[in-house]
N, C-alpha and C positions, 0 to 999 in steps of 0.2 A: 239282870243288869245290860242294856244294851250298849254296845261300843258306838262312839262315836266317829266320825267319818276320818279324824286326826288318829285316833287310837288305832281304828281298823288298817289305816296304811301304814302305822308303825310295825303292827303285827305282819301284815302282809312282805315290808320290806326285810323283815327277820327271817321270816319263813323262806323267803326269795333266795335270800344269802344262802342258808343251812341247803335249802334244795339244790341251789349251783355247785356247792363244795361236794355235795354228794355227787351229784354228776362226774364234777371233776375227778373224786375218787374214783368213780368207777370206769372212766374214759381212761385211767393209768393205770388198770388193771387189780383194781381193789373190788372183786366183782362178788357176786352172792357167794358163787362155787367156792372162791376163795375165803371169802369169810365164816363158809359153814365149818372150815377148817378149826378156826378158833374155839377152843374148849374152857379157857381159864380166865374169863372175864377180862379178855384182854383188849376189846373195842370199847367196854364200858370204863377200863383203866384208862385208856389213851384220851377219850373224852373226858375224864375228871381231869386227868392232867393238862388239858387246854383250856377247861371251863375254868381252873382256879388261878386266880391273875397270879402272878410271878410275886410278890412278895409274900405270897402263904405257901406256895411250892416248896414242900420238902424234899431236899435232894441233897446229895453227897458231896457236894462241893462244885460238881460239874455245870450246874445249872439245868441238869434234865430230872426231873422230878422220880422220885424213887418209885411211883407207882405206875410210872410209864414203862409198856410191857417188851418194846421193843428195841433193838439197838438204840445208842444215843444219838448216832448222828442222824436218825430219822428223824429225832425230835424238834422241830422247826417253830422255834419260838416267835412271837412277834413284838415290835416295839409297846411299850404299854400306854398308847395313844388310844384317843375313841376308833379310830381305824384299825388299828392294830389290836385291838380287846374283841372288835367286831370280827376280824377274821379269825381271832384264835375260838371265839364263841361260835362261829359258823363251822370250825373243823370239828369241835365238841357237838354239838348239834348233828352232824352228817355222821359221826361216831356213834352219836346214839340211834340214829336212824338205821344205820347198818347192823346194829345188834338188834335191833326191834325187826328188822328184816330176817335176821338170822333165826332167832326165835320163832318167828311167825312160821318161816319156812320149815323147822323141825316140829313145832304143833301141828302142821297140818299134814306133813307125813305121817307123824305119827296116829291121827285121826282116820288118815286114808287107810294107814296098816290094820287097824283095828273096824275098819269097814263102818265106822261112823258115818 
């Protein structure tokens, strides 16, 4: 199936939002070196917290999803408008990208160590 121009434009917009958010994260110190320190699925859990709409997030009464791995003050939910959800999904996507980067780096280091 080929994408038409309108479908391709929406995909490019979504990808651009995620990449800009990942760039923002890196500029604020959330680098690959820092991400390499996470070993308990923190990045994926944070991504899941942002990807889940507010009405479906399980929390302990404080509004912070129970799966969110870091200090509650760092969870920054957005209004549940179209734009707010796009921001949250861009955060989720960027966190998934960060976790993928972490896993790829770990895999590559192991391959290099084994001499493959």
